[in-house]
C-alpha positions as CSV (number, residue, x, y, z in Angstrom):
1,M,13.9,5.5,-12.3
2,S,12.8,2.0,-11.2
3,L,15.9,0.1,-9.9
4,I,16.7,-3.4,-8.6
5,R,19.7,-4.9,-6.8
6,S,21.8,-6.9,-9.2
7,G,21.7,-9.7,-6.6
8,A,18.2,-10.5,-7.8
9,I,19.5,-12.2,-10.8
10,A,22.3,-14.1,-9.1
11,G,23.2,-17.3,-11.1
12,F,22.0,-15.7,-14.4
13,S,25.2,-16.3,-16.3
14,A,25.5,-19.9,-15.1
15,L,22.0,-20.8,-16.1
16,V,22.3,-19.2,-19.5
17,S,25.6,-21.0,-20.1
18,R,23.8,-24.3,-19.4
19,Y,21.8,-23.7,-22.6
20,E,25.0,-22.9,-24.5
21,V,24.2,-19.2,-24.8
22,N,26.8,-16.5,-24.1
23,P,25.6,-14.5,-21.1
24,V,28.0,-11.6,-21.9
25,D,26.3,-11.2,-25.3
26,L,22.8,-11.0,-23.7
27,L,24.0,-8.5,-21.1
28,T,25.6,-6.3,-23.7
29,R,22.4,-6.3,-25.8
30,V,20.4,-4.8,-23.0
31,G,23.2,-2.3,-22.0
32,L,24.5,-4.2,-19.0
33,S,27.9,-5.7,-18.2
34,S,29.3,-8.5,-16.1
35,A,31.0,-6.0,-13.9
36,Q,27.7,-4.6,-12.8
37,L,26.6,-8.0,-11.5
38,R,29.7,-8.7,-9.4
39,D,28.5,-6.7,-6.4
40,P,25.0,-7.9,-5.5
41,N,24.2,-4.5,-3.9
42,N,24.7,-2.6,-7.2
43,Y,21.5,-1.1,-8.4
44,I,20.6,-1.5,-12.1
45,A,17.6,-0.4,-14.1
46,Y,14.5,-2.6,-13.5
47,S,13.5,-2.3,-17.2
48,Q,16.9,-3.6,-18.3
49,V,16.5,-6.7,-16.1
50,A,13.0,-7.2,-17.5
51,R,14.4,-7.1,-21.1
52,L,17.4,-9.3,-20.1
53,L,15.1,-12.1,-18.7
54,E,12.9,-12.0,-21.8
55,L,15.9,-12.1,-24.1
56,A,17.4,-15.0,-22.2
57,A,14.1,-16.9,-22.3
58,E,14.0,-16.5,-26.1
59,S,17.7,-17.3,-26.6
60,C,17.6,-20.3,-24.4
61,G,14.3,-21.5,-25.9
62,Q,12.9,-21.8,-22.3
63,M,9.6,-20.0,-21.6
64,L,10.0,-20.7,-17.8
65,F,13.4,-19.1,-17.5
66,G,12.4,-16.8,-14.6
67,L,11.2,-19.7,-12.5
68,L,14.3,-21.8,-13.4
69,L,16.5,-18.9,-12.2
70,A,14.5,-18.5,-9.0
71,Q,14.7,-22.2,-8.3
72,R,18.5,-22.0,-8.1
73,Q,18.4,-19.2,-5.5
74,T,17.7,-18.7,-1.8
75,S,16.3,-15.6,-0.1
76,T,19.9,-14.3,0.3
77,V,19.4,-12.8,-3.2
78,L,17.2,-10.2,-1.5
79,G,20.2,-9.0,0.4
80,D,21.0,-8.5,4.1
81,I,17.6,-7.0,4.8
82,A,16.0,-10.4,4.3
83,L,18.0,-11.7,7.2
84,G,16.3,-9.1,9.4
85,W,12.8,-10.0,8.0
86,S,13.3,-13.7,9.0
87,Q,14.0,-12.7,12.6
88,Q,10.6,-11.1,13.2
89,P,8.5,-12.7,16.0
90,T,5.8,-14.1,13.6
91,M,5.5,-14.9,9.9
92,Q,2.9,-12.2,9.5
93,A,5.3,-9.7,11.0
94,A,8.1,-10.9,8.7
95,I,5.9,-10.5,5.6
96,D,4.7,-7.0,6.7
97,K,8.4,-6.0,7.3
98,A,9.3,-7.3,3.8
99,S,6.4,-5.4,2.3
100,Q,7.5,-2.2,4.0
101,Q,11.2,-2.5,3.1
102,L,10.9,-4.1,-0.3
103,Y,12.0,-0.8,-1.8
104,L,15.5,-1.4,-0.4
105,H,15.8,-4.3,-2.8
106,V,13.7,-3.1,-5.7
107,R,12.0,0.2,-6.6
108,G,9.1,-0.3,-9.0
109,L,7.5,-3.3,-7.3
110,E,4.9,-3.4,-4.5
111,L,3.7,-6.4,-2.5
112,Q,0.0,-6.4,-1.7
113,Q,-1.9,-8.8,0.5
114,R,-5.4,-9.6,1.4
115,I,-7.4,-12.2,3.3
116,E,-9.6,-14.6,1.2
117,G,-11.5,-17.0,3.6
118,D,-8.9,-19.0,5.4
119,M,-6.1,-18.1,3.0
120,L,-3.8,-15.1,2.8
121,R,-3.2,-13.9,-0.8
122,F,-0.1,-12.1,-2.0
123,E,0.1,-10.3,-5.3
124,F,2.7,-8.0,-6.8
125,A,2.0,-4.7,-8.5
126,F,4.7,-4.0,-11.2
127,M,5.5,-0.5,-12.1
128,V,7.9,-1.3,-14.9
129,G,7.4,-2.0,-18.6
130,S,9.4,-3.6,-21.4
131,H,8.7,-3.9,-25.1
132,R,9.5,-7.6,-24.7
133,G,7.0,-7.9,-21.9
134,I,7.6,-8.8,-18.2
135,Q,6.5,-12.5,-18.1
136,Q,10.0,-13.7,-16.9
137,L,10.2,-10.9,-14.4
138,I,6.8,-12.0,-13.0
139,Q,8.1,-15.6,-12.8
140,L,11.3,-14.5,-11.0
141,S,9.5,-12.3,-8.5
142,Y,6.9,-14.9,-7.5
143,G,9.7,-17.5,-7.3
144,H,11.6,-15.2,-4.9
145,L,8.5,-14.8,-2.8
146,C,7.8,-18.5,-2.8
147,N,11.4,-19.2,-1.7
148,F,11.2,-16.6,1.1
149,I,8.0,-18.1,2.4
150,D,9.4,-21.6,2.2
151,E,12.4,-20.5,4.3
152,L,10.1,-18.9,6.8
153,V,8.1,-22.1,7.1
154,G,11.2,-24.2,7.1
155,A,10.0,-26.6,4.3
156,E,8.5,-26.6,0.8
157,S,4.9,-26.9,1.9
158,R,2.2,-28.0,-0.6
159,E,-0.3,-25.8,1.2
160,L,1.4,-22.9,-0.6
161,Q,-0.3,-22.2,-3.9
162,L,1.6,-20.4,-6.7
163,S,-0.7,-19.4,-9.6
164,L,0.5,-17.7,-12.8
165,H,-1.6,-16.3,-15.6
166,Q,0.7,-17.5,-18.4
167,S,0.7,-21.0,-20.0
168,A,3.4,-23.5,-19.4
169,G,3.2,-25.2,-22.7
170,E,4.1,-28.9,-23.1
171,Q,6.8,-29.4,-20.5
172,D,7.5,-32.0,-17.8
173,L,7.2,-29.6,-14.8
174,V,8.1,-32.3,-12.2
175,S,11.6,-32.7,-13.7
176,L,12.0,-29.1,-14.9
177,L,10.8,-27.3,-11.7
178,P,10.9,-29.8,-8.8
179,R,10.9,-27.0,-6.3
180,Y,7.6,-25.6,-7.4
181,A,5.8,-28.2,-9.6
182,S,3.5,-29.7,-6.9
183,R,2.0,-26.3,-6.0
184,L,2.2,-24.5,-9.3
185,L,-0.9,-23.6,-11.4
186,F,-0.6,-22.1,-14.9
187,G,-3.4,-20.4,-16.8
188,A,-4.9,-18.8,-13.7
189,A,-7.0,-15.6,-13.9
190,D,-4.2,-13.7,-12.1
191,N,-0.7,-14.0,-10.8
192,F,-0.6,-14.7,-7.0
193,I,0.5,-16.8,-4.1
194,K,-1.8,-18.1,-1.4
195,V,-0.9,-19.5,2.0
196,P,-3.0,-20.7,4.9
197,L,-4.0,-17.7,7.1
198,R,-3.0,-19.6,10.2
199,W,0.6,-19.5,9.1
200,G,0.7,-15.8,10.1
201,A,0.9,-16.6,13.8
202,R,3.8,-19.0,13.4
203,K,7.3,-18.2,14.5
204,P,9.5,-18.0,11.4
205,H,12.1,-20.7,10.9
206,V,15.6,-19.4,11.0
207,D,18.2,-21.3,8.9
208,T,21.1,-20.9,11.4
209,A,23.5,-22.7,9.1
210,L,22.7,-20.3,6.2
211,L,23.0,-17.3,8.5
212,A,26.3,-18.6,9.9
213,E,27.8,-19.2,6.4
214,H,26.6,-15.8,5.1
215,F,28.2,-13.9,8.0
216,R,31.3,-16.1,8.0
217,L,32.0,-15.2,4.3
218,Y,31.2,-11.6,5.0
219,V,33.6,-11.4,8.0
220,S,36.3,-13.2,6.1
221,N,36.0,-10.6,3.3
222,L,36.1,-7.8,5.9
223,E,39.2,-9.1,7.5
224,Q,41.0,-9.4,4.1
225,S,39.9,-5.9,3.1
226,Y,40.6,-4.2,6.5
227,P,43.3,-6.3,8.2
228,D,44.4,-3.6,10.6
229,S,41.3,-1.5,11.2
230,V,38.4,-2.6,13.3
231,S,36.7,0.8,12.7
232,D,36.7,0.3,9.0
233,R,35.1,-3.1,9.4
234,I,32.4,-1.6,11.7
235,K,31.7,1.1,9.1
236,S,31.3,-1.5,6.4
237,V,28.9,-3.5,8.6
238,L,26.9,-0.3,9.4
239,G,26.6,0.5,5.8
240,R,24.8,-2.7,5.2
241,L,22.7,-2.8,8.4
242,L,21.5,0.8,8.5
243,R,18.7,0.1,6.0
244,S,17.2,-2.6,8.2
245,G,16.8,-0.2,11.1
246,D,18.8,-2.4,13.4
247,C,22.3,-1.0,13.7
248,S,22.8,-1.4,17.5
249,V,26.3,-2.1,18.8
250,T,25.0,-5.6,19.9
251,R,23.9,-6.4,16.3
252,V,27.2,-5.1,14.8
253,A,29.3,-7.0,17.3
254,A,27.4,-10.2,16.5
255,V,28.1,-9.8,12.8
256,L,31.8,-9.4,13.6
257,D,31.6,-12.4,16.0
258,L,32.7,-10.2,18.9
259,Q,31.2,-9.3,22.3
260,P,29.9,-5.7,22.4
261,R,32.3,-4.9,25.3
262,V,35.3,-6.2,23.3
263,L,34.2,-4.2,20.2
264,Q,33.9,-1.0,22.3
265,K,37.3,-1.6,23.9
266,R,39.0,-2.0,20.5
267,L,37.4,1.3,19.3
268,A,38.5,3.0,22.5
269,A,42.1,1.9,21.7
270,Q,41.8,3.8,18.5
271,G,40.4,6.9,20.2
272,M,36.8,6.3,18.9
273,T,33.4,5.5,20.2
274,Y,30.6,3.5,18.6
275,S,28.2,6.4,18.6
276,S,30.8,8.7,16.8
277,L,31.5,6.0,14.2
278,L,27.7,5.5,13.6
279,R,27.3,9.3,13.1
280,E,30.4,9.5,10.8
281,T,29.1,6.6,8.7
282,R,25.6,8.1,8.4
283,Q,27.1,11.4,7.4
284,Q,29.4,10.0,4.8
285,I,26.6,7.9,3.2
286,A,24.2,10.9,3.3
287,E,26.7,13.2,1.7
288,Q,27.4,10.7,-1.0
289,Y,23.8,10.2,-2.0
290,L,23.0,13.9,-1.7
291,A,26.0,14.8,-3.9
292,N,24.8,12.4,-6.6
293,N,21.1,13.3,-6.2
294,A,20.6,9.5,-6.0
295,M,17.4,9.6,-3.9
296,S,14.9,11.9,-2.2
297,V,15.6,13.1,1.4
298,T,12.8,10.9,2.6
299,E,14.2,7.8,1.0
300,L,17.7,8.7,2.3
301,A,16.4,9.1,5.8
302,L,14.8,5.6,5.7
303,N,18.0,4.1,4.1
304,L,20.0,5.5,7.1
305,G,17.7,3.8,9.6
306,Y,15.6,6.9,10.6
307,A,11.9,6.4,11.3
308,E,11.3,10.2,10.8
309,V,12.7,12.5,8.2
310,A,12.6,15.4,10.6
311,V,15.0,13.6,13.0
312,F,17.5,12.9,10.1
313,S,17.3,16.5,8.9
314,R,18.0,17.8,12.4
315,H,21.0,15.5,12.9
316,F,22.3,16.4,9.4
317,K,22.2,20.1,10.3
318,Q,24.1,19.3,13.5
319,W,26.8,17.6,11.5
320,T,27.2,20.1,8.7
321,G,25.5,23.3,9.7
322,L,23.1,23.0,6.8
323,S,19.8,21.1,6.1
324,P,20.1,18.2,3.6
325,R,18.5,20.4,0.8
326,Q,20.7,23.4,1.7
327,W,23.8,21.2,1.7
328,Q,22.8,19.7,-1.7
329,R,22.2,23.1,-3.3
330,Q,25.6,24.4,-1.9
331,R,27.3,21.3,-3.3
332,Q,25.7,21.8,-6.7
333,K,26.7,25.5,-6.7
334,N,30.3,24.7,-5.8
335,T,30.5,22.0,-8.5
336,S,29.2,24.3,-11.2
337,Y,31.6,27.1,-10.1
338,N,34.6,24.8,-10.3
339,R,33.9,23.6,-13.8
């Protein structure tokens, strides 16, 4: 099934309400609930999101609903992995990393790129359908990419070209979509974004204020959730960082606003080490996904920060005495027996 993180439609309810439409009613009509949107890391069906956006556009009488929603967002809707993308050495490396790890945010969408003269062209390949169409999903996706590139550049550059196949109708785009209007073209042959090829060598801009606020809120929530256990806080951070491939003690300590040595001393006081906690976290997450048959072993390995499936399988066997597939079959057998 094609899935997407619910964070992708952050601000949906507020935008719909501005048009005096009940967001709960729209969510219910496509089989979703408000509770599913509370945690931005919840995965929901991609096709449901496509139907929801089309239904919202119709109900609100706004054919540019997807762009309007994207306009209200930042790249944080892409999740923690986007923070890692922005810290690559060049913009090209950031885009390449985003293309490689996009599946961690959405499954059913691919980002393709090619050089056209002195421009670099980005185009999405959608592997999702809806009887209502996916025009709003297209708008939202290209809006997200535009936002991400803008943040890498550090400004809303007019050199970026956003072209959409659909028509805009008779609307004042400058007042409706001030974030995109000056570089937006409707009625194009295809949907795509183009940026100057020379941008690829640039060092990405990092919004330190945005990063600081993001982690401040996260650490505050961790301290409230786990007031007496630094190990539980670390496991929570690891659960979010594993997908990015950067789960070093230095990175985790930075998220918790601690020095690595201080973090390790606090763990030692609890009779633990960072490496043992990393192993325990990986094992718990692996067993959870395997028990629910939520993804393939290959996908699971990548989600746990392994570059090679063979390395993950070897580690898992060291932890449990079984390979991932053997463990999964044994779990299914035990579950069937206990029913």
